[in-house]
ChimeraX commands (.cxc) that place a marker at each C-alpha (Angstrom):
marker #1 position 7.99,-4.15,18.73 radius 0.5
marker #1 position 7.10,-4.15,15.12 radius 0.5
marker #1 position 4.46,-2.78,12.78 radius 0.5
marker #1 position 1.74,-5.05,12.24 radius 0.5
marker #1 position -0.49,-2.87,10.18 radius 0.5
marker #1 position -0.48,0.13,7.94 radius 0.5
marker #1 position -3.82,1.34,6.58 radius 0.5
marker #1 position -3.68,4.00,3.56 radius 0.5
marker #1 position -6.73,5.94,2.54 radius 0.5
marker #1 position -7.02,6.74,-1.14 radius 0.5
marker #1 position -9.39,9.06,-3.12 radius 0.5
marker #1 position -8.01,6.64,-6.11 radius 0.5
marker #1 position -8.40,3.20,-4.62 radius 0.5
marker #1 position -8.20,1.22,-7.81 radius 0.5
marker #1 position -5.31,3.26,-8.99 radius 0.5
marker #1 position -3.52,2.72,-5.63 radius 0.5
marker #1 position -3.99,-1.08,-5.72 radius 0.5
marker #1 position -2.55,-1.19,-9.20 radius 0.5
marker #1 position 0.40,0.91,-8.00 radius 0.5
marker #1 position 1.13,-1.40,-5.02 radius 0.5
marker #1 position 0.54,-4.55,-6.97 radius 0.5
marker #1 position 2.79,-3.40,-9.68 radius 0.5
marker #1 position 5.78,-3.40,-6.95 radius 0.5
marker #1 position 4.84,-7.04,-6.07 radius 0.5
marker #1 position 2.17,-7.06,-3.43 radius 0.5
marker #1 position -0.72,-9.36,-3.67 radius 0.5
marker #1 position -4.16,-7.89,-2.61 radius 0.5
marker #1 position -7.21,-9.66,-1.61 radius 0.5
marker #1 position -10.40,-7.79,-1.80 radius 0.5
marker #1 position -12.28,-7.55,1.46 radius 0.5
marker #1 position -15.33,-6.38,3.27 radius 0.5
marker #1 position -16.24,-6.66,6.84 radius 0.5
marker #1 position -19.82,-6.46,7.39 radius 0.5
marker #1 position -21.38,-3.28,6.16 radius 0.5
marker #1 position -17.89,-1.63,5.99 radius 0.5
marker #1 position -16.43,-0.40,2.80 radius 0.5
marker #1 position -14.71,-2.79,0.14 radius 0.5
marker #1 position -11.00,-2.38,0.55 radius 0.5
marker #1 position -7.64,-4.35,-0.20 radius 0.5
marker #1 position -5.22,-5.93,2.17 radius 0.5
marker #1 position -1.97,-7.46,1.39 radius 0.5
marker #1 position 0.43,-9.49,3.71 radius 0.5
marker #1 position 4.04,-8.08,3.55 radius 0.5
marker #1 position 7.13,-10.54,3.65 radius 0.5
marker #1 position 7.38,-9.87,7.52 radius 0.5
marker #1 position 3.61,-10.34,8.30 radius 0.5
marker #1 position 2.67,-6.79,8.41 radius 0.5
marker #1 position -0.43,-6.18,6.68 radius 0.5
marker #1 position -1.03,-3.11,4.28 radius 0.5
marker #1 position -4.75,-2.17,3.59 radius 0.5
marker #1 position -6.04,0.28,1.06 radius 0.5
marker #1 position -9.12,1.77,2.10 radius 0.5
marker #1 position -11.38,4.32,0.05 radius 0.5
marker #1 position -10.96,7.77,1.67 radius 0.5
marker #1 position -14.16,9.42,3.11 radius 0.5
marker #1 position -14.76,12.88,4.58 radius 0.5
marker #1 position -14.06,11.50,8.00 radius 0.5
marker #1 position -10.97,9.34,6.77 radius 0.5
marker #1 position -9.04,11.29,4.38 radius 0.5
marker #1 position -5.62,10.72,2.63 radius 0.5
marker #1 position -2.85,12.37,4.16 radius 0.5
marker #1 position 0.92,12.91,3.53 radius 0.5
marker #1 position 3.09,10.00,4.34 radius 0.5
marker #1 position 6.34,8.69,3.40 radius 0.5
marker #1 position 6.30,5.01,3.21 radius 0.5
marker #1 position 9.39,2.60,2.79 radius 0.5
marker #1 position 9.12,-1.20,1.57 radius 0.5
marker #1 position 11.58,-3.69,1.27 radius 0.5
marker #1 position 10.86,-6.46,-1.51 radius 0.5
marker #1 position 12.90,-9.36,-2.55 radius 0.5
marker #1 position 11.44,-9.66,-6.13 radius 0.5
marker #1 position 9.33,-7.31,-8.65 radius 0.5
marker #1 position 9.59,-5.34,-11.66 radius 0.5
marker #1 position 12.26,-2.89,-10.26 radius 0.5
marker #1 position 16.01,-3.51,-10.46 radius 0.5
marker #1 position 17.90,-3.82,-7.32 radius 0.5
marker #1 position 18.64,-0.72,-5.48 radius 0.5
marker #1 position 16.71,2.16,-3.95 radius 0.5
marker #1 position 13.92,3.77,-5.90 radius 0.5
marker #1 position 11.80,6.77,-4.80 radius 0.5
marker #1 position 8.49,6.76,-6.42 radius 0.5
marker #1 position 4.91,8.52,-5.81 radius 0.5
marker #1 position 1.72,6.66,-5.55 radius 0.5
marker #1 position -1.49,7.92,-7.15 radius 0.5
marker #1 position -2.34,10.00,-4.08 radius 0.5
marker #1 position 1.01,11.76,-4.15 radius 0.5
marker #1 position 2.80,9.81,-1.29 radius 0.5
marker #1 position 6.21,9.05,-1.32 radius 0.5
marker #1 position 7.05,5.34,-1.54 radius 0.5
marker #1 position 10.82,4.38,-1.14 radius 0.5
marker #1 position 11.29,0.86,-2.37 radius 0.5
marker #1 position 14.50,-0.99,-1.58 radius 0.5
marker #1 position 14.67,-3.86,-4.11 radius 0.5
marker #1 position 17.21,-6.31,-2.63 radius 0.5
marker link #1:1,2 radius 0.2
marker link #1:2,3 radius 0.2
marker link #1:3,4 radius 0.2
marker link #1:4,5 radius 0.2
marker link #1:5,6 radius 0.2
marker link #1:6,7 radius 0.2
marker link #1:7,8 radius 0.2
marker link #1:8,9 radius 0.2
marker link #1:9,10 radius 0.2
marker link #1:10,11 radius 0.2
marker link #1:11,12 radius 0.2
marker link #1:12,13 radius 0.2
marker link #1:13,14 radius 0.2
marker link #1:14,15 radius 0.2
marker link #1:15,16 radius 0.2
marker link #1:16,17 radius 0.2
marker link #1:17,18 radius 0.2
marker link #1:18,19 radius 0.2
marker link #1:19,20 radius 0.2
marker link #1:20,21 radius 0.2
marker link #1:21,22 radius 0.2
marker link #1:22,23 radius 0.2
marker link #1:23,24 radius 0.2
marker link #1:24,25 radius 0.2
marker link #1:25,26 radius 0.2
marker link #1:26,27 radius 0.2
marker link #1:27,28 radius 0.2
marker link #1:28,29 radius 0.2
marker link #1:29,30 radius 0.2
marker link #1:30,31 radius 0.2
marker link #1:31,32 radius 0.2
marker link #1:32,33 radius 0.2
marker link #1:33,34 radius 0.2
marker link #1:34,35 radius 0.2
marker link #1:35,36 radius 0.2
marker link #1:36,37 radius 0.2
marker link #1:37,38 radius 0.2
marker link #1:38,39 radius 0.2
marker link #1:39,40 radius 0.2
marker link #1:40,41 radius 0.2
marker link #1:41,42 radius 0.2
marker link #1:42,43 radius 0.2
marker link #1:43,44 radius 0.2
marker link #1:44,45 radius 0.2
marker link #1:45,46 radius 0.2
marker link #1:46,47 radius 0.2
marker link #1:47,48 radius 0.2
marker link #1:48,49 radius 0.2
marker link #1:49,50 radius 0.2
marker link #1:50,51 radius 0.2
marker link #1:51,52 radius 0.2
marker link #1:52,53 radius 0.2
marker link #1:53,54 radius 0.2
marker link #1:54,55 radius 0.2
marker link #1:55,56 radius 0.2
marker link #1:56,57 radius 0.2
marker link #1:57,58 radius 0.2
marker link #1:58,59 radius 0.2
marker link #1:59,60 radius 0.2
marker link #1:60,61 radius 0.2
marker link #1:61,62 radius 0.2
marker link #1:62,63 radius 0.2
marker link #1:63,64 radius 0.2
marker link #1:64,65 radius 0.2
marker link #1:65,66 radius 0.2
marker link #1:66,67 radius 0.2
marker link #1:67,68 radius 0.2
marker link #1:68,69 radius 0.2
marker link #1:69,70 radius 0.2
marker link #1:70,71 radius 0.2
marker link #1:71,72 radius 0.2
marker link #1:72,73 radius 0.2
marker link #1:73,74 radius 0.2
marker link #1:74,75 radius 0.2
marker link #1:75,76 radius 0.2
marker link #1:76,77 radius 0.2
marker link #1:77,78 radius 0.2
marker link #1:78,79 radius 0.2
marker link #1:79,80 radius 0.2
marker link #1:80,81 radius 0.2
marker link #1:81,82 radius 0.2
marker link #1:82,83 radius 0.2
marker link #1:83,84 radius 0.2
marker link #1:84,85 radius 0.2
marker link #1:85,86 radius 0.2
marker link #1:86,87 radius 0.2
marker link #1:87,88 radius 0.2
marker link #1:88,89 radius 0.2
marker link #1:89,90 radius 0.2
marker link #1:90,91 radius 0.2
marker link #1:91,92 radius 0.2
marker link #1:92,93 radius 0.2
marker link #1:93,94 radius 0.2
view
């Protein structure tokens, strides 16, 4: 079994997109039918990370997310960061 989809809800959608793009993720802007505009990135293992705007029904929440990346702006090693919504993001730059 593997994780195929992770959806993060954000009150600061553009700031979150910039944060995760800064880690090397490439996002596509999407909208399905009359749903909200959101962003999706396909990770190296095929898992999709989506960023959706938070609503009163789907609020942002506590989460610790771990990402492994092959390249990007961070030097090799483990880095613990916070995204614009305050979630802990642990990045392992290989």
